C-alpha positions in Angstrom: 0.1 -0.1 0.1 1.5 3.4 -0.9 0.9 6.2 1.5 1.7 9.8 1.1 1.8 11.8 4.5 1.3 15.3 4.1 1.5 17.8 7.1 4.0 19.8 9.0 7.8 19.2 9.6 9.6 21.0 12.2 12.1 21.1 14.8 11.7 21.5 18.4 14.2 23.6 20.4 13.5 23.0 24.3 15.1 24.6 26.9 15.1 24.5 30.7 15.3 27.5 33.1 16.5 26.7 36.5 14.2 29.3 38.1 10.7 30.9 38.0 9.5 33.3 35.5 7.0 34.4 38.0 10.0 35.9 40.0 11.4 37.8 37.1 8.2 39.5 36.1 7.1 42.8 37.6 3.3 43.5 37.6 3.2 47.2 36.7 6.1 47.0 34.3 4.7 44.1 32.0 4.3 46.9 29.3 8.1 47.4 28.7 9.1 43.8 29.7 12.8 43.2 28.4 14.4 39.7 29.6 16.9 36.9 28.9 16.7 33.8 30.7 20.1 32.0 31.2 19.1 28.4 30.5 20.9 25.3 31.6 19.9 23.0 28.9 19.1 22.8 25.3 17.5 19.9 23.5 16.8 19.7 19.7 14.0 17.2 18.9 13.1 16.2 15.5 9.2 16.8 15.2 6.0 17.9 13.0 3.1 16.0 12.5 3.9 14.2 9.0 7.4 13.6 9.7 6.5 12.1 13.2 3.7 9.9 11.3 6.0 8.7 8.5 8.6 8.0 11.1 6.3 5.5 12.9 4.9 3.9 9.7 8.5 3.2 8.5 9.3 1.5 12.1 6.5 -0.9 11.1 8.2 -1.9 8.0 6.2 0.8 5.4 8.1 3.0 3.2 5.9 6.2 3.6 6.2 9.4 1.2 6.5 12.5 3.4 5.0 15.6 1.8 5.6 19.1 3.3 8.0 22.2 3.0 11.1 22.6 4.4 14.2 25.0 4.6 17.9 24.4 3.3 18.5 23.5 6.8 16.6 20.1 6.4 19.6 18.3 5.5 20.4 16.4 8.7 16.6 15.8 9.4 16.4 14.1 6.0 19.3 11.9 6.4 17.7 10.9 9.7 14.3 10.0 8.2 15.7 8.4 5.1 17.9 6.3 7.4 14.9 4.9 9.0 12.7 4.2 5.9 11.0 7.4 4.9 10.8 8.4 1.4 11.8 12.3 1.2 12.2 12.8 -2.3 9.0 14.7 -2.8 9.4 17.1 0.0 9.6 20.6 -1.1 12.7 22.9 -0.2 12.2 26.4 0.0 14.8 28.9 -1.5 14.1 31.6 1.1 13.0 30.3 4.4 14.0 28.0 7.2 12.0 24.7 8.3 9.5 25.6 10.9 10.8 25.7 14.3 9.2 25.5 17.8 11.4 27.3 20.7 10.2 26.7 24.1 11.7 27.7 27.6 10.0 25.7 30.6 10.8 26.9 34.1 10.6 24.9 37.5 6.9 25.6 37.8 6.6 24.0 34.3 5.3 27.3 33.1 6.4 27.9 29.2 7.6 30.9 27.3 7.5 29.8 23.5 7.4 31.0 19.9 6.6 29.0 16.6 8.0 29.8 13.3 6.1 28.6 10.7 8.5 29.4 8.0 8.8 27.0 5.0 5.5 25.4 6.0 3.7 28.2 4.3 4.9 26.8 0.9 3.4 23.2 1.4 0.6 24.9 -0.6 2.7 24.6 -3.6 3.2 20.7 -3.3 1.2 19.1 -6.0 0.1 15.3 -5.6 0.0 14.0 -9.3 3.8 14.1 -9.8 4.3 12.2 -6.5 1.8 9.6 -7.6 3.5 9.7 -11.0 6.9 8.7 -9.1 5.8 6.1 -7.0 3.4 4.4 -9.1 0.2 5.7 -7.8 -1.1 6.5 -4.4 -3.5 4.3 -2.5 -3.8 6.7 0.3 -2.9 10.5 1.2 -3.0 11.4 4.8 -3.9 15.0 5.0 -2.7 16.2 8.3 -2.0 19.5 10.2 -0.3 21.6 7.7 -0.7 25.4 6.3 -4.4 25.5 5.9 -4.4 26.4 2.3 -2.0 23.1 1.6 -4.4 21.0 3.6 -7.5 22.2 1.5 -5.5 21.9 -1.8 -4.6 18.3 -1.0 -8.1 17.1 -0.2 -9.3 19.1 -3.2 -6.8 17.3 -5.7 -7.3 13.8 -4.0 -11.2 14.2 -4.7 -10.4 15.1 -8.4 -8.0 12.4 -9.0 -9.7 9.7 -7.3 -7.0 9.2 -4.5 -8.5 8.0 -1.2 -7.7 10.2 1.6 -7.8 10.7 5.4 -8.6 14.1 6.7 -6.9 14.9 10.2 -7.0 18.7 10.8 -5.6 18.2 14.5 -4.5 21.7 16.1 -5.3 23.5 12.8 -9.0 23.4 13.5 -8.6 26.4 15.4 -7.6 28.5 12.5 -10.0 27.2 10.1 -13.6 28.2 9.5 -16.4 26.0 9.0 -16.5 26.3 5.4 -13.0 25.3 4.9 -13.4 22.5 7.3 -16.1 21.1 5.0 -13.7 21.7 2.1 -11.4 19.6 3.9 -13.4 16.5 4.9 -15.8 16.2 2.2 -15.4 12.7 0.6 -12.8 11.6 3.1 -12.2 7.7 3.6 -11.5 8.5 7.1 -11.7 11.6 9.5 -9.4 11.6 12.7 -9.7 14.0 15.8 -9.7 13.7 19.5 -13.0 13.7 21.3 -12.3 17.8 22.0 -11.5 18.2 18.3 -14.7 16.4 17.1 -16.8 18.6 19.2 -15.1 21.7 17.7 -15.3 20.4 14.1 -19.1 19.9 14.5 -19.6 23.3 16.3 -17.5 25.3 13.8 -19.2 23.5 10.6 -22.6 23.4 12.3 -23.0 19.7 11.4 -24.3 17.2 13.5 -22.5 13.7 14.1 -24.7 12.0 11.6 -24.0 14.8 9.2 -20.4 14.5 9.5 -20.7 10.8 8.5 -22.9 11.7 5.4 -19.5 13.3 4.2 -16.8 10.9 5.2 -16.9 7.2 5.3 -15.1 6.3 8.7 -14.5 8.3 11.8 -11.7 7.9 14.3 -11.9 9.7 17.6 -9.2 9.1 20.0 -10.3 9.5 23.5 -7.0 9.8 25.7 -7.0 7.2 28.8 -10.4 6.0 27.5 -8.9 4.7 24.0 -10.5 5.1 20.7 -13.8 5.0 19.1 -14.6 4.1 15.3 -17.9 4.9 13.9 -18.9 4.8 10.3 -22.0 4.4 7.6 -23.4 1.1 8.2 -20.6 0.2 10.8 -21.1 -1.1 14.1 -19.5 1.2 16.9 -15.9 -0.2 17.5 -14.1 0.8 20.8 -10.5 -0.1 21.4 -9.1 0.5 24.9 -5.6 1.8 25.2 -2.6 -0.1 25.6 -0.6 -1.4 28.6 2.1 1.0 29.2 5.3 0.7 31.2 6.1 4.2 32.5 4.8 7.4 30.7 7.4 10.0 30.2 6.2 12.6 27.5 2.6 12.8 25.8 4.2 14.7 22.8 3.4 13.1 19.6 1.2 10.1 21.2 -1.4 10.8 18.5 1.0 10.6 15.4 2.0 7.4 16.9 -1.6 5.9 16.8 -2.0 7.1 13.2 1.1 5.9 12.0 0.3 2.1 13.6 -3.4 2.4 12.6 -2.6 3.0 8.8 0.0 0.6 9.0 -2.6 -1.9 10.1 -4.7 -1.1 7.4 -1.9 -1.5 4.7 -1.4 -5.1 5.6 -5.4 -5.7 5.0 -6.2 -6.1 8.8 -9.5 -4.7 10.1 -10.3 -1.6 11.7 -10.1 -3.1 15.3 -6.8 -4.6 14.9 -5.4 -1.6 13.2 -6.4 0.5 16.0 -5.0 -1.8 18.6 -1.6 -1.6 16.4 -2.0 2.3 16.9 -2.5 2.2 20.5 0.5 0.3 21.2 2.5 2.4 18.9 1.1 5.4 20.7 2.2 3.8 24.1 5.6 3.6 22.5 5.9 7.3 22.2 4.5 8.1 25.4 7.1 5.8 27.1 9.8 7.7 25.5 11.1 11.7 25.7 10.8 12.9 22.0 8.4 12.0 19.3 10.9 9.8 16.9 13.0 8.3 19.8 11.5 5.0 20.2 12.4 1.7 18.4 9.6 -1.0 17.2 11.3 -4.5 18.1 9.2 -7.1 16.1 9.4 -9.7 19.2 8.6 -7.2 21.7 5.8 -5.4 19.9 4.3 -8.9 19.3 4.7 -9.8 23.3 3.2 -6.6 24.3 0.2 -6.8 21.9 -0.5 -10.1 23.5 -0.6 -8.6 26.9 -2.7 -5.8 25.9 -5.2 -7.4 23.5 -4.7 -11.2 23.7 -2.7 -13.9 21.7 -4.9 -13.8 18.6 -4.2 -10.0 18.0 -0.5 -11.1 18.6 -0.7 -13.8 15.9 -2.7 -11.8 13.4 0.2 -9.2 13.4 3.3 -11.2 13.7 3.5 -12.3 10.0 3.5 -8.5 9.0 6.1 -7.3 11.3 8.2 -10.4 10.4 8.1 -9.2 6.7 
């Protein structure tokens, strides 16, 4: 199954301040605040929704095609992704902008001061799907994840026009899009993915009921945090999958991306919705147990064992042949 994953590609620059921001702020002087914090630590993490999802798919043996826009500073990140099995040949490289960047400083109270630079991400609207399909011999699925909003709408519209099955995954960009644009994004989608809050926000913005949303998409996948995931659809009996057992939680960043990677990997292997959601839930747990969104490793023997512990031996045996391949 040939899957293109479109969306954001970014790096996270995370710093720790060994004090409290509140101690440095003077209430009646905030209108002219000018501060510099000497930090103890700087960690640079690879991130971006599309890159995280593609990395997870590659960990499970797929070769996803990554689509997005980056700067010339993407070279090291590209090497990392390609070493781990991600096809980066269709990533657009900007001539003028840097790769999107999130810069965040956290203090002892877990308060944060952060900035997000979109940079080259705004050029993702220039990425066309047809040349990608021609290069790889067709596309079985296009995952339209959080990105420049104009790019998201373009990719869903082109998918409809050219007959590519697509999944709409608006994520945090729901906050920036109006109801009309959200409808343009999801209309005709094979899958619509949101978390529980985003589900309500989408319905509020579009003015659609849950049933009316299902008149526009085939299958709706809603992640519920600690309560697992729910799958609904036209003429489909509701499916609920609980979360996988965790060893020790460290960092929730990128957990949803891990779920999506595992879910679509399972579908690419020809497994059903429930099995695919179980794979996604376990991959999400691996992300949760790791600091960083691309710092985990899927080992087939361990993955199968943990599937059995969470969902039973039958699930593990269904998945084992695909991991072995």
